DSSP file (Angstrom, degrees, kcal/mol; ACC not computed):
  #  RESIDUE AA STRUCTURE BP1 BP2  ACC     N-H-->O    O-->H-N    N-H-->O    O-->H-N    TCO  KAPPA ALPHA  PHI   PSI    X-CA   Y-CA   Z-CA
    1    1 A X              0   0    0      0, 0.0     2,-0.3     0, 0.0     3,-0.0   0.000 360.0 360.0 360.0 130.1  -56.2 -103.4  -36.8
    2    2 A X    >   -     0   0    0      1,-0.1     3,-1.6     3,-0.1     7,-0.1  -0.630 360.0-103.7 -85.2 142.9  -53.3 -105.3  -38.2
    3    3 A X  T 3  S+     0   0    0     -2,-0.3    -1,-0.1     1,-0.2     3,-0.1  -0.407 106.2  23.7 -63.4 137.0  -52.9 -109.0  -37.6
    4    4 A X  T 3  S+     0   0    0      1,-0.2     2,-1.4    -2,-0.1    -1,-0.2   0.392  83.6 123.3  89.1  -4.0  -50.3 -109.8  -34.9
    5    5 A X    <>  +     0   0    0     -3,-1.6     4,-2.3     1,-0.2    -1,-0.2  -0.678  33.8 175.5 -92.2  84.1  -50.5 -106.3  -33.3
    6    6 A X  H  > S+     0   0    0     -2,-1.4     4,-2.2     1,-0.2     5,-0.2   0.828  73.6  56.0 -64.4 -34.7  -51.3 -107.5  -29.7
    7    7 A X  H  > S+     0   0    0      1,-0.2     4,-1.7     2,-0.2    -1,-0.2   0.944 113.1  41.1 -62.8 -46.6  -51.1 -104.1  -28.2
    8    8 A X  H  > S+     0   0    0      1,-0.2     4,-2.8     2,-0.2    -2,-0.2   0.843 110.4  59.6 -68.8 -33.2  -53.8 -102.7  -30.6
    9    9 A X  H  X S+     0   0    0     -4,-2.3     4,-2.8     2,-0.2    -2,-0.2   0.933 106.0  46.7 -61.7 -45.6  -55.8 -105.9  -30.3
   10   10 A X  H  X S+     0   0    0     -4,-2.2     4,-2.2     2,-0.2    -1,-0.2   0.903 112.2  51.1 -63.4 -40.4  -56.2 -105.4  -26.5
   11   11 A X  H  X S+     0   0    0     -4,-1.7     4,-2.0     2,-0.2    -2,-0.2   0.923 111.7  47.7 -60.3 -44.8  -57.1 -101.8  -27.1
   12   12 A X  H  X S+     0   0    0     -4,-2.8     4,-3.0     1,-0.2    -2,-0.2   0.919 110.4  51.4 -62.6 -44.8  -59.7 -102.9  -29.7
   13   13 A X  H  X S+     0   0    0     -4,-2.8     4,-2.6     1,-0.2    -1,-0.2   0.880 108.5  52.0 -62.7 -38.0  -61.1 -105.6  -27.4
   14   14 A X  H  X S+     0   0    0     -4,-2.2     4,-1.7     2,-0.2    -1,-0.2   0.924 113.1  43.8 -63.0 -44.4  -61.5 -103.0  -24.6
   15   15 A X  H  X S+     0   0    0     -4,-2.0     4,-2.4     2,-0.2    -2,-0.2   0.914 112.7  52.7 -66.6 -43.1  -63.5 -100.7  -26.9
   16   16 A X  H  X S+     0   0    0     -4,-3.0     4,-2.7     1,-0.2     5,-0.2   0.917 107.8  51.5 -58.4 -45.1  -65.5 -103.5  -28.3
   17   17 A X  H  X S+     0   0    0     -4,-2.6     4,-1.8     1,-0.2    -1,-0.2   0.890 110.1  49.4 -60.3 -39.4  -66.5 -104.6  -24.7
   18   18 A X  H  X S+     0   0    0     -4,-1.7     4,-1.6     2,-0.2    -1,-0.2   0.907 110.6  49.3 -67.6 -42.0  -67.6 -101.1  -23.9
   19   19 A X  H  X S+     0   0    0     -4,-2.4     4,-1.6     1,-0.2     3,-0.4   0.942 112.0  48.9 -61.2 -46.9  -69.7 -100.8  -27.1
   20   20 A X  H  < S+     0   0    0     -4,-2.7    -1,-0.2     1,-0.2    -2,-0.2   0.843 109.2  53.5 -62.5 -33.5  -71.4 -104.2  -26.3
   21   21 A X  H  < S+     0   0    0     -4,-1.8    -1,-0.2    -5,-0.2    -2,-0.2   0.841 115.2  39.9 -68.7 -32.4  -72.1 -103.1  -22.8
   22   22 A X  H  < S+     0   0    0     -4,-1.6     2,-0.3    -3,-0.4    -2,-0.2   0.633 117.7  35.6 -95.7 -16.0  -73.8  -99.9  -23.9
   23   23 A X     <  -     0   0    0     -4,-1.6     2,-0.3    -5,-0.1    -1,-0.1  -0.950  52.6-170.8-140.7 159.2  -75.8 -101.1  -26.9
   24   24 A X        -     0   0    0     -2,-0.3     2,-0.5    -3,-0.0    -3,-0.0  -0.952  21.7-128.3-140.9 161.0  -77.8 -104.1  -28.3
   25   25 A X        -     0   0    0      7,-0.3     7,-2.6    -2,-0.3     2,-0.4  -0.953  23.4-162.5-114.7 129.2  -79.3 -104.9  -31.6
   26   26 A X  E     -A   31   0A   0     -2,-0.5     5,-0.3     5,-0.3     2,-0.2  -0.942   6.2-164.7-118.6 132.2  -82.9 -106.0  -31.8
   27   27 A X  E >   -A   30   0A   0      3,-3.1     3,-2.1    -2,-0.4     0, 0.0  -0.518  49.1 -89.4 -95.7 172.3  -84.7 -107.8  -34.6
   28   28 A X  T 3  S+     0   0    0      1,-0.3     3,-0.1    -2,-0.2    -1,-0.0   0.813 130.6  51.2 -54.2 -29.5  -88.6 -108.0  -34.8
   29   29 A X  T 3  S-     0   0    0      1,-0.3    -1,-0.3     0, 0.0     2,-0.3   0.466 125.5 -86.4 -87.8  -1.2  -88.4 -111.1  -32.6
   30   30 A X  E <  S-A   27   0A   0     -3,-2.1    -3,-3.1     2,-0.0    -1,-0.3  -0.811  76.3  -9.8 128.1-170.0  -86.2 -109.6  -30.0
   31   31 A X  E     -A   26   0A   0     -5,-0.3     2,-0.3    -2,-0.3    -5,-0.3  -0.302  64.4-125.7 -63.7 143.9  -82.5 -109.1  -29.3
   32   32 A X        -     0   0    0     -7,-2.6    -7,-0.3     1,-0.1    18,-0.1  -0.686  15.0-128.2 -87.6 145.7  -80.1 -110.9  -31.6
   33   33 A X  S    S+     0   0    0     16,-0.4     2,-0.3    -2,-0.3    17,-0.1   0.868  84.9   8.7 -63.1 -37.8  -77.5 -113.1  -29.9
   34   34 A X  E     +B   49   0B   0     15,-1.3    15,-2.3    18,-0.1     2,-0.3  -0.996  61.5 168.1-145.6 146.8  -74.4 -111.5  -31.6
   35   35 A X  E     -B   48   0B   0     -2,-0.3     2,-0.5    13,-0.2    13,-0.3  -0.984  21.8-143.8-152.8 155.5  -73.6 -108.6  -33.9
   36   36 A X  E     -B   47   0B   0     11,-2.8    11,-2.0    -2,-0.3     2,-0.6  -0.989  13.7-153.0-119.4 127.6  -70.5 -106.8  -35.1
   37   37 A X  E     -B   46   0B   0     -2,-0.5     2,-0.4     9,-0.2     9,-0.2  -0.893   9.6-161.0-101.1 123.7  -70.6 -103.1  -35.6
   38   38 A X  E     -B   45   0B   0      7,-3.5     7,-2.1    -2,-0.6     2,-0.4  -0.894   7.6-174.5-105.7 132.9  -68.2 -101.7  -38.2
   39   39 A X  E     +B   44   0B   0     -2,-0.4     2,-0.4     5,-0.2     5,-0.2  -0.993   9.8 167.4-130.1 126.1  -67.3  -98.0  -38.2
   40   40 A X  E >   -B   43   0B   0      3,-2.6     3,-2.0    -2,-0.4     2,-0.2  -0.911  65.2 -52.2-139.7 109.4  -65.2  -96.4  -40.9
   41   41 A X  T 3  S-     0   0    0     -2,-0.4    -1,-0.0     1,-0.3     0, 0.0  -0.457 122.2 -17.7  62.7-125.1  -65.0  -92.6  -41.0
   42   42 A X  T 3  S+     0   0    0     -2,-0.2     2,-0.4    -3,-0.1    -1,-0.3   0.202 122.4  87.8 -99.1  16.0  -68.6  -91.3  -41.0
   43   43 A X  E <   -B   40   0B   0     -3,-2.0    -3,-2.6     2,-0.0     2,-0.3  -0.884  50.5-179.1-114.7 146.6  -70.2  -94.6  -42.0
   44   44 A X  E     +B   39   0B   0     -2,-0.4     2,-0.3    -5,-0.2    -5,-0.2  -0.995   6.7 162.6-141.0 146.2  -71.3  -97.5  -39.9
   45   45 A X  E     -B   38   0B   0     -7,-2.1    -7,-3.5    -2,-0.3     2,-0.3  -0.947  18.1-144.1-152.3 169.2  -72.9 -100.9  -40.6
   46   46 A X  E     -B   37   0B   0     -2,-0.3     2,-0.3    -9,-0.2    -9,-0.2  -0.938   8.7-152.4-139.5 159.9  -73.4 -104.2  -38.9
   47   47 A X  E     -B   36   0B   0    -11,-2.0   -11,-2.8    -2,-0.3     2,-0.3  -0.958  22.8-169.0-122.2 146.1  -73.5 -107.9  -39.3
   48   48 A X  E     -B   35   0B   0     -2,-0.3     2,-0.3   -13,-0.3   -13,-0.2  -0.923   8.8-154.3-136.0 163.7  -75.6 -110.1  -37.0
   49   49 A X  E     -B   34   0B   0    -15,-2.3   -15,-1.3    -2,-0.3   -16,-0.4  -0.989  21.4-142.4-138.4 143.9  -76.1 -113.8  -36.2
   50   50 A X  S    S+     0   0    0     -2,-0.3     2,-0.3   -17,-0.1   -17,-0.1   0.658  94.2  53.3 -73.7 -17.0  -78.9 -115.9  -34.9
   51   51 A X  S    S-     0   0    0    -17,-0.1   -17,-0.1   -19,-0.1     3,-0.1  -0.892  99.2 -97.4-119.5 147.9  -76.3 -117.9  -32.9
   52   52 A X        -     0   0    0     -2,-0.3   -18,-0.1     1,-0.1     2,-0.1  -0.340  47.9-104.9 -59.3 144.1  -73.6 -116.7  -30.5
   53   53 A X        -     0   0    0    -20,-0.1     2,-0.1     1,-0.1    -1,-0.1  -0.398  40.0 -99.7 -67.7 147.4  -70.1 -116.4  -32.2
   54   54 A X        -     0   0    0     -2,-0.1     2,-0.4    -3,-0.1    -1,-0.1  -0.454  36.8-123.7 -66.5 139.3  -67.6 -119.1  -31.4
   55   55 A X        -     0   0    0     -2,-0.1     2,-0.2    -3,-0.1    -1,-0.1  -0.723  21.3-127.9 -86.4 133.6  -65.1 -118.0  -28.7
   56   56 A X        -     0   0    0     -2,-0.4     2,-0.2     1,-0.1     3,-0.1  -0.564  25.8-110.9 -78.1 144.6  -61.4 -118.2  -29.7
   57   57 A X        -     0   0    0     -2,-0.2    -1,-0.1     1,-0.1     0, 0.0  -0.558  40.7-102.8 -71.7 138.0  -59.1 -120.2  -27.4
   58   58 A X        -     0   0    0     -2,-0.2     2,-0.2     1,-0.1    -1,-0.1  -0.322  35.3-119.6 -61.9 143.0  -56.7 -117.9  -25.6
   59   59 A X              0   0    0      1,-0.1    -1,-0.1    -3,-0.1    -3,-0.0  -0.603 360.0 360.0 -83.0 145.3  -53.1 -117.9  -27.0
   60   60 A X              0   0    0     -2,-0.2    -1,-0.1     0, 0.0    -2,-0.1   0.444 360.0 360.0 -86.1 360.0  -50.3 -119.0  -24.8
């Protein structure tokens, strides 16, 4: 996604919301608060955080 491409950004956010609705990431101690799933071609990897990600303020 290119920066500043609001149409694609909304499309990405819709897909991201659907992925988050359907899956979760669990560590040995239980579910992690936040994770990002990266998919490129036939490869996938993730980053996770012990704390919820900061929410960006909506742009006017």
